[in-house]
VOKOLNU-461571 format. One record per atom (N, C-alpha, C, O): residue in one letter; y negated, z, x negated. Coordinates in steps of 0.02 Angstrom, whole numbers, plus 50000, padded with zeros to 5 digits. Atoms other than C-alpha are relative to their C-alpha. Layout:
AYZX/...
***
This chain:
M500505002750045/M439645032744986/M499465005249987/M499275008950033/I500554995450018/I438305042744895/I499354996150002/I499264991149967/G500665003049997/G436525038244941/G499515003749955/G499505009949955/V500504997050044/V435135041344815/V499324997250021/V499214991150021/F500655002049974/F433355041044880/F499435002449955/F499435008149932/D500594998250039/D431725040744783/D499404996150026/D499494991150061/S500605003549979/S429935035544813/S499934993349965/S499554989049987/G500055006350036/G430175021544688/G500554999249949/G501144999249965/Y499525001250054/Y431005018944520/Y500275006449968/Y500825006449941/G499844994050038/G431055036744455/G500705002750012/G501035005049965/G499344997449985/G432655041644544/G500564996449963/G501124998949960/L499505003650040/L433565028644440/L500185003949937/L500735003049911/T499844995850058/T433455041044295/T500525005350019/T500895007649976/I499484995449975/I434515052744403/I500644996150012/I501184998349992/L499415004249987/L435685038944461/L500354998049935/L500974997849932/K499725002050064/K435935033644280/K500515005149975/K501035003349949/D499554994750022/D436735050444241/D500575001150050/D501115003250030/F499454999949952/F437735050244404/F500534994949979/F501134996349981/L499535005450018/L438505033844346/L500385001649936/L500954999349927/K499654997850060/K438935041644178/K500515005550016/K501085005349992/E499604994149986/E439645057844249/E500534998850054/E501085001450051/L499565001249943/L440425051344411/L500014992550017/L499784990650070/P500035007349991/P440655032444392/P500454997250054/P500374991650076/E499505002649953/E442095031044514/E499744999250071/E500054995650111/Y500245000149931/Y441055033444672/Y499564993950014/Y499284990849969/D500465005249977/D440105020544774/D499315003150009/D499245008650035/Y500694997649996/Y438205022444766/Y499564994950035/Y499634988950026/M500535004049970/M436775015944871/M499335003149981/M499215008949996/Y500654997550022/Y435035017744797/Y499464996850043/Y499474990850056/L500565002549961/L433455016144901/L499355002449970/L499225008449966/G500664998450027/G431735015444822/G499464998050048/G499424992150067/D500545001449952/D430245016744939/D499374997749964/D498845000849971/N500545002250044/N429145006944821/N499374997950037/N498824998750012/A500585002549963/A428014999644955/A499535005650020/A498945004550032/R500414994349978/R427415017145001/R499905005149944/R499635010549956/A500104995750059/A427425024844827/A499284999349976/A498964994149987/P499674993650018/P426775035644751/P499975005050057/P499545004550101/Y499984994749949/Y427215050744857/Y499585006149981/Y499435010350023/G500304993950027/G426295063244748/G499385002650036/G499265008650035/N500604997849965/N424685063544851/N500054999450076/N499554999850111/R499895000749927/R425455061245024/R500015006850034/R500165011950003/S499984993949961/S425315074145162/S500725001750017/S501164997450015/T499334997949981/T426835084345214/T500244996350062/T500834994450067/E499825003549938/E426815076045386/E500234992949985/E500724990550014/T499815006850018/T426885058745307/T500675000049963/T501094995749974/L499374999650037/L428275063945188/L500595001450046/L501144998850035/I499474998749951/I429285070645335/I500204993550035/I500794992050043/E499865006449967/E429125053845424/E500394995449954/E500894992449975/F499665004350048/F429635044245267/F500725002449989/F501194998549986/G499344997250013/G431095056045236/G500474998850058/G501064997150047/E499585001149942/E431755054645413/E500214992750005/E500794991250020/Q499825007149998/Q431685035745409/Q500544998349948/Q501004994549963/T499525001550054/T432625035245244/T500685002950015/T501194999550006/V499374996849985/V433965047645295/V500364996450057/V500974995250053/E499705003749944/E434265038645460/E500304993549975/E500864991849994/Y499765006550025/Y434435022145368/Y500635000849957/Y501114997149966/L499434999150045/L435625028545234/L500625002350037/L501185000250021/F499424998049959/F436735037145362/F500274993950038/F500884993150043/E499795006049964/E436775020945462/E500394995249955/E500844991749978/Q499675004550047/Q437325011645306/Q500675002849975/Q501014999549935/G499364997250018/G438825023145284/G500005005349947/G500535007349924/C500044994650048/C438195036245163/C500195006650034/C499955008150088/T499824993449973/T438985053345191/T499695005749959/T499685011449980/L500354995250043/L438085062145048/L499374996749975/L499394991449944/I500645002850021/I436235059245016/I499675004849950/I499615010849963/I500364996250051/I435345065144859/I499274997850001/I499124992049988/I500725001550003/I433455066044873/I499795001149928/I499645006749907/A500144999550071/A433075062144692/A499275001149985/A499095003349930/C500724999150008/C431195062744717/C499825007450004/C499965010650055/N500194993050000/N430525079944669/N499485001550054/N499495006950085/T500524998949949/T429025077844785/T500325000650069/T500155005250107/A499664999749935/A430145074244935/A500465006150004/A500485009450056/S499574994050000/S431385087844885/S499605006350012/S499815010850048/S500434994049995/S429965100444872/S499725000950070/S499645006550094/N500374999649938/N429155096145037/N500414999050064/N500225001750116/V499665001749937/V430455089745161/V500755001250000/V501075000150052/L499274999250002/L432235093845104/L500255004750055/L500705003050092/R499774995149951/R432415109345213/R499924997450072/R500344998750114/H500105003049934/H431695100245364/H500554995050016/H500834995150071/L499485005149989/L432935085945343/L500695003250010/L501085001050052/Q499364996549993/Q434405097745321/Q500045003350069/Q500575003250101/E500014996749935/E433885107345477/E500104995050057/E500494996250102/K499985004949945/K433655091845585/K500664996350004/K500934995350059/Y499425004449999/Y435165081745533/Y500675003549988/Y501205000750001/L499384996650017/L436435094845480/L500115006650037/L500645007850064/R499914993249975/R436125112445544/R499965000650076/R500405003650107/K500074999549927/K435505110545722/K500574996550036/K500844999350084/P499425003049967/P436855098045769/P500675002449973/P501205000349997/K499404997250031/K438105107845661/K500464994649973/K501064994349989/V499625005450032/V438665092745560/V500295002649935/V499935005549894/T499684997650061/T439915096745422/T500274994349957/T500464995449899/S499725005750036/S440485079345369/S499484996349958/S499654991749921/R500535003150038/R438805074545295/R499595005449965/R499575011149988/K500424995250036/K437655082845169/K499374996449973/K499384990549958/I500635002350031/I435865080945107/I499825005149947/I499735011049962/L500164995550055/L435475088344937/L499374997749964/L499194991849967/G500605001650039/G433925089044828/G500125001149926/G500695002149905/V499944999350073/V433575090644643/V499665006349973/V499655007449913/I500364994150022/I432605106944638/I500485005349973/I500395007749917/M499574994550019/M434015119644632/M500384998949935/M500435003649895/P499675000950064/P434995111644489/P499545001449941/P499755004449891/Q500474998950055/Q433425112144381/Q499805007349995/Q499745010149940/V500164992949999/V432975129744435/V500565004149969/V500435008549927/E499434996350027/E434715136244397/E500084998949925/E500245003649889/A499965001450072/A434705127744227/A499455003849963/A499575006549909/A500564996550032/A432995135344187/A500145007549995/A500025010549943/I499854992950000/I433545152844236/I500545001649948/I500515006749914/K499464999050048/K435105151144130/K499754999549928/K499975003249884/L500255001250067/L434145144743978/L499475005049978/L499425006849919/S500584996050017/S432625156043987/S500195006749969/S500595010549997/R499864993850035/R432675170343864/R499565005850026/R499805011350036/D500484994849982/D431115179943919/D499714999250071/D499275002950091/G500255000949932/G430835173344095/G499314997050004/G498954998250052/R500655003450000/R429315162944049/R500124992550007/R500304989149959/I499795006849983/I429555146244133/I499414995850024/I499014998150065/G500535004749979/G428385131344152/G500284994550044/G500874992750038/V499815005549956/V428435117744283/V499454994749999/V498874996350010/V500475005649997/V427605100644271/V500254995050051/V500854993850056/G499805004849949/G427595087844411/G499394996850033/G498834997450007/T500555002949963/T426545078344537/T499605005650033/T499825011350037/R500424995049967/R425135087244628/R500375003050060/R500365009050071/S499664997649939/S426175088244788/S500575004749983/S500675009750017/T499454995750020/T427675095644699/T499755006849977/T500025012049996/I500284993850026/I426625108644609/I499695004250056/I499805010250059/E500344996349946/E425605113244763/E500495002650053/E500335007450088/S499514997749950/S427165115144872/S500265007049984/S500455010750029/G499764993550020/G427675130444772/G500765000850004/G501025006349998/S499284999749991/S429515126044795/S500365002849939/S500825006849945/F499684997650061/F429995129044615/F499875007449990/F500315011149969/D500174992850005/D429085145844615/D500465004250043/D500745009250021/I499594996249952/I430035151644769/I500725000749975/I501005006149977/E499294999950020/E431745146944703/E500105003749934/E500605007249925/L499954996450063/L431435153644527/L499975007650012/L500355011449982/K500084992849986/K430875170544597/K500605002850037/K500745008850032/K499394997749966/K432425171444706/K500555001849951/K500945006449962/L499454999250047/L433545170244554/L499865004949943/L500325007249910/R500164995550055/R432605181144430/R499395004250016/R498845001550026/T500554995449987/T431525196344462/T499535000249939/T499765000649882/G500494999450054/G429925196844360/G499894993749961/G499554993849909/V500105006350036/V429975178644308/V499264998250000/V498914999150050/K500705002250008/K428295172144244/K499994992450002/K500344989149964/I500005007249989/I427875154544302/I499314997249987/I498814999750012/A500625003650013/A426545142844236/A500104992850022/A500624989850008/K499925006749971/K426235126144322/K499434995449979/K498874997549965/Q500515004950016/Q425325110044283/Q500164993450035/Q500694990550024/A499935006649970/A425095094444389/A499804994849948/A499324995749911/C500125005350050/C425155078544284/C499984993250035/C500424989050024/P500005006049957/P424635064544404/P499974993349965/P500164988249993/L500075006450035/L424295051344272/L500644997549968/L500694991749949/L499405001950038/L426035051244196/L500434994850035/L500694990350002/V499585004949965/V426945041544333/V499734992949993/V500114988449974/P500255006850010/P425775026444329/P500044997749928/P500144991749915/L499945001950070/L425805026744139/L500714997549984/L500794992649948/V499305002150011/V427705025544140/V500124993250032/V500424988850002/E499865006249964/E427735011744270/E499604994149972/E499784988349984/E500385005450032/E426435001844173/E500204999149927/E499874995549889/H499735000550069/H427455003644012/H499525002649947/H499525000149891/W500484997150047/W426105014043930/W500245006649971/W499885009749932/H499774993350021/H427175029443898/H500105000649925/H500125006249899/D499924999850073/D427435024643715/D499354999149962/D499344999349901/K500645001350033/K425605021443681/K499655006549982/K499775011750013/P500364993950022/P424455033843591/P499605003250057/P499545009350060/E500404997349946/E423385035543747/E500425004650045/E500185009850068/A499564996049958/A424865042143847/A500175006649967/A500185011850000/K499844993850038/K425315054743712/K499395004749999/K499475010850001/M500614995950000/M423505060643707/M499915003450068/M499745009350072/I500064997149932/I423465063143897/I500525005550010/I500365010750038/L499474995049993/L425125072443892/L499825006349962/L499925011949987/K500194994250041/K424485083743754/K499475004150036/K499495010250033/K500524996449963/K422955088043860/K500305003750060/K500115009450073/Y499684996649944/Y424045091944011/Y500365006349978/Y500355011450012/L499584994550023/L425155103443909/L499615005449961/L499885010849947/H500384995350040/H423765112143814/H499965006950033/H500085012050000/G500054993649965/G423515125643946/G500665003650004/G500695009749999/L499344996949994/L425385128643967/L500215003549936/L500565008549938/K499794997250064/K425605132243783/K499725007149990/K500005010949951/T500294993350008/T424495147643799/T500425005450034/T500305011350023/Y499594995149964/Y425805155943911/Y500625002149961/Y501025006149985/N499434998350041/N427085157043771/N500664999050038/N501085003450041/L499415001649961/L428415148543877/L500624999449956/L500564998049896/D499385001450036/D430235147643827/D500404994450032/D500894991950003/T499645005349964/T430795134643956/T499504995950040/T499014998650067/L500445004449962/L429965119544037/L500424995550045/L500884992250022/I499675004349952/I430545110544195/I499594993750010/I498994994050025/L500335006449987/L430125091944208/L500144998150072/L500644994950087/A499895000949929/A429935091244397/A499754993350026/A499424992950077/C500145006849979/C429715072544408/C500494995449964/C500604996149904/T499475004350029/T431015058944381/T499734994749952/T500134991449918/H500295004650050/H429805048344278/H499935003249931/H499914999849880/Y500174996550061/Y429535061644147/Y500524999549944/Y500345000349886/P499535000950056/P431165058944051/P499814994549951/P500034994649894/F500235005150047/F430335043443977/F499555003049946/F499465000049893/L500434996650049/L429185055743888/L500345006349973/L500015010749945/Y499634993950017/Y430545068643853/Y499895002149928/Y499745007949914/N500094998350071/N430405067843663/N499295002449986/N499195006849943/D500694997850010/D428525069643674/D499895006950029/D499535011050000/F500034993249972/F428685084743789/F500285005049950/F499985010349937/C499674995450048/C429875092743663/C499565001049938/C499485006749915/R500404999650060/R428755088743515/R499375004250011/R499205008449970/I500624996549987/I427155095243595/I500115007450017/I499735011749994/M499874993149981/M427925111043669/M500285004149941/M500195010249939/G499754996550058/G428785115343505/G500735002050006/G501025002050061/K499284998850004/K430535120243451/K500225006450037/K500815007350050/N499824993849965/N430475137243539/N500024999350076/N500165004250111/V499995001249928/V430365129343711/V500564995250017/V500604989749990/D499475004449975/D431895122143799/D499724995750056/D499524998350109/V500245004749949/V431365106643895/V500604997150037/V501054994250006/I499435002049960/I432555102644037/I499954992650019/I499474990650051/N499965007149981/N433045084344055/N500364999650067/N500955001250070/P499714999349932/P433345082644243/P500634996050013/P501074998450049/G499425004249985/G434615068344244/G500675003349986/G501085004050032/P499374996850016/P436055076844152/P500125006450039/P500695007950058/V499944993749964/V435705093444239/V500214998850072/V500665002150098/V499855001449930/V435745086044415/V500704996950006/V501064998450053/A499345003149999/A437285075444375/A500555005249992/A501065004950027/A499504994750011/A438245090544311/A500065004450062/A500605006750081/S500004996049939/S437735100244466/S500374996550057/S500744999650094/L499655003849948/L438345086344581/L500755000149988/L501145000850035/K499294999850016/K440015085844491/K500315006750019/K500855007050047/D499764993349982/D440205104544513/D500015000950075/D500485003950102/Y500034999449928/Y439675103544695/Y500604996650033/Y500904999450079/L499445003649971/L441005090544735/L500665003549986/L501125003250027/S499394996350015/S442335100944648/S500095006050046/S500655008250059/R499984994149956/R441875115544762/R500014998250074/R500125002550116/H500025002149930/H441755105244921/H500464993950011/H500234988350019/P499525005549990/P443345094844941/P499924996450067/P500104990650073/E500095003149935/E442905091645124/E499474994549998/E499504989850038/I500505005250009/I441395081545067/I500274994649953/I500194988749964/K499735004650050/K442265073744918/K500484995050030/K500484989150011/K499505004549970/K443645066445026/K499684994650044/K499994989550058/E500355004949959/E442345057245132/E499694994449959/E499484989349986/L500345004850043/L441665047744982/L500474994449977/L501044995749957/T499605005750021/T442295030244942/T499984999349924/T499485001049893/K499945000750073/K442865026344765/K500214992949981/K500774991749959/K499875007050020/K442735007644734/K499534997849945/K499554992149922/G500475001650053/G441365008444603/G499444995350022/G499154991849980/G500525004449975/G440134999244715/G499305002649986/G499185008649985/R500704998350012/R438264998944679/R499574995450043/R499614989350038/I500455003949957/I436974993444809/I499305002749991/I499195008849991/Y500694998050012/Y435104993644781/Y499544997150054/Y499554991150067/F500495002049951/F433744993044914/F499305002149977/F499225007149942/T500704998150012/T431854993144899/T499574997950059/T499704992750091/T500495001949948/T430434993045025/T499464995649970/T499044993050006/G500495004150034/G429424983544895/G500274993149983/G500664990350021/D499815006750023/D429664967344799/D500675000449964/D500725003749912/P499344999650032/P431524964944757/P500014997449928/P500365000249886/E500015002750068/E431144954344604/E499695004949951/E499935005849895/K500334995050043/K429964967344532/K500465006049991/K500515008749935/F499544994450005/F431214981044571/F500584998349953/F500805002449914/Q499455002150043/Q432584971144485/Q499805000449927/Q500195002849886/A500244999950069/A431544969444327/A499885007149976/A500125009149922/M500154993250021/M430894987244321/M500615004550003/M500725008649959/G499414996049993/G432504994844384/G500494999049943/G500845003749923/S499565001450056/S433474986444245/S499795004049939/S500215006149899/E500254996050056/E432364995444119/E500175007450010/E500355010849962/F499864992949987/F432605012244203/F500745001649992/F500925006949967/L499284998750003/L434505010444213/L500314998049934/L500835000749914/G499725002250065/G434785001544047/G500484994350005/G500814992749956/Y499595006149993/Y435724986644117/Y499714995750056/Y499324998150097/Q500315004849956/Q435314971144217/Q500245000850073/Q500845000450087/L499855000049928/L435234973044406/L500034992950025/L499604988850010/K499915006949978/K435864957544492/K499854999050075/K499714993450096/D500085000749928/D435674961144678/D499595005850027/D499845011450034/V500444995049969/V434194970544752/V499794997350068/V499554991750074/R500115002349931/R433974969644940/R499385003250029/R499255009150018/P500604997249968/P432364971745039/P500185003850064/P500675002250097/V499914996249938/V432234984445181/V499325002250025/V498885003849985/D500624997849969/D430844988845302/D500145006550038/D500405006450093/L499854993549969/L430975007445340/L499565001450061/L499735005650102/N500444999049942/N429545006345465/N500344997850065/N500124999750119/K499645002449941/K430764997745583/K500575004850020/K500895003750071/V499474995349986/V431985012345577/V499795004650057/V499255007550055/K500144995749943/K432055021845741/K500215007149983/K500795008449967/I499874993050016/I431925040545712/I500255003650063/I499935003450115/S499724996449944/S433035050945825/S499615006350014/S499305009249968/S500384994149981/S432265065445919/S500385006349981/S500145011949993/
***
């Protein structure tokens, strides 16, 4: 089973493309809505949340976990991989993030090496995208902008309102002065504003839509790792968990995925025992 973890609803925009690209697999989605947003959390807190989630998903039978949250991927992915995979030398399970697929897509698309990154404060301040971009291309020029108001605007259904477009335009104003050719949307909520990002940045800027990029990367990863692929069940099952209100998740999640969710289960990650 493939586990998909996010701080709330945003990871459903990633799962949506997984279901399009790889519909045959079983998926378990966990949204940590009760403790969202993650964008202003400390690294120590994010590590605790990440460990609880990974422990739970492994216990539920997931052999491949995708951390769909950019904030968690930026701050705790390497720690989780080290603790649960590398030190015990586990090869039958994997934990992947969403940073590298977006970075690789940006490097491939960028004509002049002028790349922008927008995301939560924590994602931007972590510097994770900077590090990975510089590894793949010498001399790359990176411009960054935290956009903390966009996630609540999306979750409050304000992303189509003029006020949201005005705020987005203000966030992007500084980035436009860098003459970028590529922009990474380093937050799973931002695809709801994808057309506005494209319009404001202009036709000379390639704006990367994370869902299709991450889904294509996962498909390629599984083709290159048959030892992981053979561990995944293929019954087309879908299970949804939330640490928040299941009814609210069902309603909001249905909007994010584009179809009606029928069974959302509550979970209390604070009760998960973290192994040493």
